[in-house]
C-alpha positions as CSV (number, residue, x, y, z in Angstrom):
1,N,-10.6,17.4,3.0
2,Q,-11.9,14.5,0.8
3,I,-11.4,10.7,1.3
4,Y,-10.0,8.9,-1.6
5,C,-10.1,5.0,-2.0
6,Y,-8.0,3.2,-4.6
7,S,-8.1,-0.6,-5.5
8,H,-4.9,-2.6,-5.8
9,N,-5.8,-6.2,-6.6
10,F,-3.3,-9.0,-7.3
11,D,-2.4,-12.7,-7.2
12,Y,0.6,-13.7,-5.4
13,D,1.8,-16.9,-4.3
14,S,5.2,-16.2,-2.5
15,T,6.1,-14.7,1.0
16,S,8.7,-12.1,-0.2
17,K,7.9,-8.1,0.1
18,V,6.2,-6.7,-3.1
19,Y,4.6,-3.5,-4.3
20,L,1.2,-3.3,-5.0
21,P,0.0,-2.3,-8.4
22,W,-1.7,1.1,-9.3
23,N,-1.9,0.8,-13.1
24,S,-1.7,-2.9,-13.7
25,I,-2.7,-6.2,-11.9
26,S,0.7,-7.4,-11.4
27,E,2.7,-7.0,-8.2
28,A,6.3,-6.2,-8.0
29,T,9.4,-7.3,-6.0
30,S,10.9,-4.0,-6.7
31,V,9.4,-0.4,-6.8
32,G,8.7,0.2,-10.6
33,F,7.1,2.2,-12.7
34,Y,3.5,0.7,-12.2
35,D,3.9,0.4,-8.6
36,Q,4.0,4.3,-7.7
37,F,1.4,7.2,-7.9
38,I,1.9,10.9,-7.7
39,I,-0.1,12.5,-5.0
40,P,-2.2,15.5,-6.3
41,F,-2.6,17.2,-2.8
42,S,-1.1,16.9,0.6
43,G,-2.5,14.7,3.0
44,K,-2.2,11.3,4.6
45,L,-2.6,7.3,4.1
46,I,-5.3,6.6,6.5
47,R,-6.1,2.9,6.2
48,I,-5.4,-0.2,3.9
49,I,-8.0,-2.9,4.0
50,G,-6.8,-6.3,2.9
51,R,-8.7,-9.3,2.1
52,P,-6.4,-12.1,0.8
53,E,-7.8,-15.7,-0.4
54,S,-5.5,-17.5,1.8
55,N,-4.2,-17.1,5.5
56,S,-1.5,-14.8,5.2
57,G,-0.4,-14.9,8.7
58,S,1.5,-12.0,10.1
59,T,1.5,-9.4,7.1
60,A,3.4,-6.2,6.9
61,I,2.0,-3.2,4.9
62,G,4.4,-0.5,4.1
63,F,3.8,3.1,3.1
64,H,6.7,4.3,0.8
65,K,7.2,8.0,-0.6
66,A,9.7,10.0,-2.6
67,S,9.7,13.9,-2.6
68,D,10.8,16.1,-5.8
69,G,14.4,15.2,-6.9
70,T,13.9,11.4,-6.1
71,T,13.0,8.9,-8.9
72,D,11.3,6.1,-6.7
73,P,10.1,5.8,-3.2
74,S,12.9,4.1,-1.0
75,T,12.5,0.4,-0.3
76,S,12.5,1.3,3.3
77,A,8.9,2.1,4.4
78,T,8.3,5.4,6.2
79,E,5.7,3.6,8.2
80,T,4.9,0.0,8.4
81,I,1.8,-1.7,10.0
82,T,1.7,-5.5,10.8
83,V,-1.8,-7.4,11.4
84,N,-2.1,-11.0,11.8
85,I,-4.4,-12.2,8.9
86,A,-5.7,-15.4,10.5
87,S,-8.5,-16.2,8.2
88,A,-9.1,-16.5,4.7
89,D,-11.6,-14.4,2.7
90,T,-11.9,-11.9,5.6
91,S,-11.0,-8.3,5.6
92,Y,-8.4,-6.7,7.9
93,N,-7.6,-3.2,8.8
94,F,-4.0,-1.6,8.5
95,D,-4.5,1.6,10.4
96,F,-1.5,4.5,9.7
97,T,-0.6,7.2,12.0
98,D,0.4,10.7,11.1
99,A,3.9,9.2,10.1
100,A,2.2,8.5,6.7
101,K,1.7,12.1,5.7
102,F,2.9,13.4,2.3
103,N,3.0,16.5,0.3
104,Q,1.2,17.5,-3.1
105,G,3.7,16.1,-5.7
106,D,5.4,13.3,-3.7
107,V,5.3,9.8,-5.4
108,V,4.1,7.1,-3.1
109,G,4.0,3.2,-3.2
110,I,2.6,0.5,-1.0
111,S,4.4,-3.0,0.1
112,Y,2.9,-6.0,1.1
113,N,5.0,-8.6,2.9
114,P,3.1,-11.8,4.1
115,S,4.5,-14.8,5.9
116,S,2.3,-17.3,4.1
117,A,1.3,-16.7,0.4
118,P,-2.0,-14.7,0.3
119,N,-2.8,-15.8,-3.4
120,E,-5.5,-13.6,-4.9
121,T,-5.6,-10.7,-3.0
122,K,-7.9,-7.6,-2.9
123,I,-6.7,-4.4,-1.4
124,T,-8.4,-0.9,-0.9
125,S,-6.1,2.0,0.1
126,V,-8.0,5.1,1.9
127,W,-6.4,8.4,1.7
128,L,-7.2,11.6,3.3
129,L,-6.6,14.3,0.9
130,N,-6.3,18.3,1.7
131,I,-7.9,19.6,-1.6
132,A,-6.9,23.1,-2.1
133,L,-7.8,24.7,-5.6
């Protein structure tokens, strides 16, 4: 098993659900090409650490996935964790459960839905990968 961390930084001044970037610095309001990642090994999403520039209040982060034969992850999250981000420039953990498991080859995405505009936001996703070569 190996822990893998990925950065998803963006600047968002609204309160609608967005999907975090993997290959750019722009979030998207719908699941798109730059908001997905092909998982190289089975495993699970362990944690998201969020640190917005502004208090974003009750914030829901969703884990989305699609298996082979499906183009994009569903807009309905496989699992959603909600945390109250009460302080600006402070890190908050969103701890996921075994519901956030995935298989090798699945396509995954992460949504962010704040109740107040987060503005410049730093996100790190932490993944447990079952490396089998």
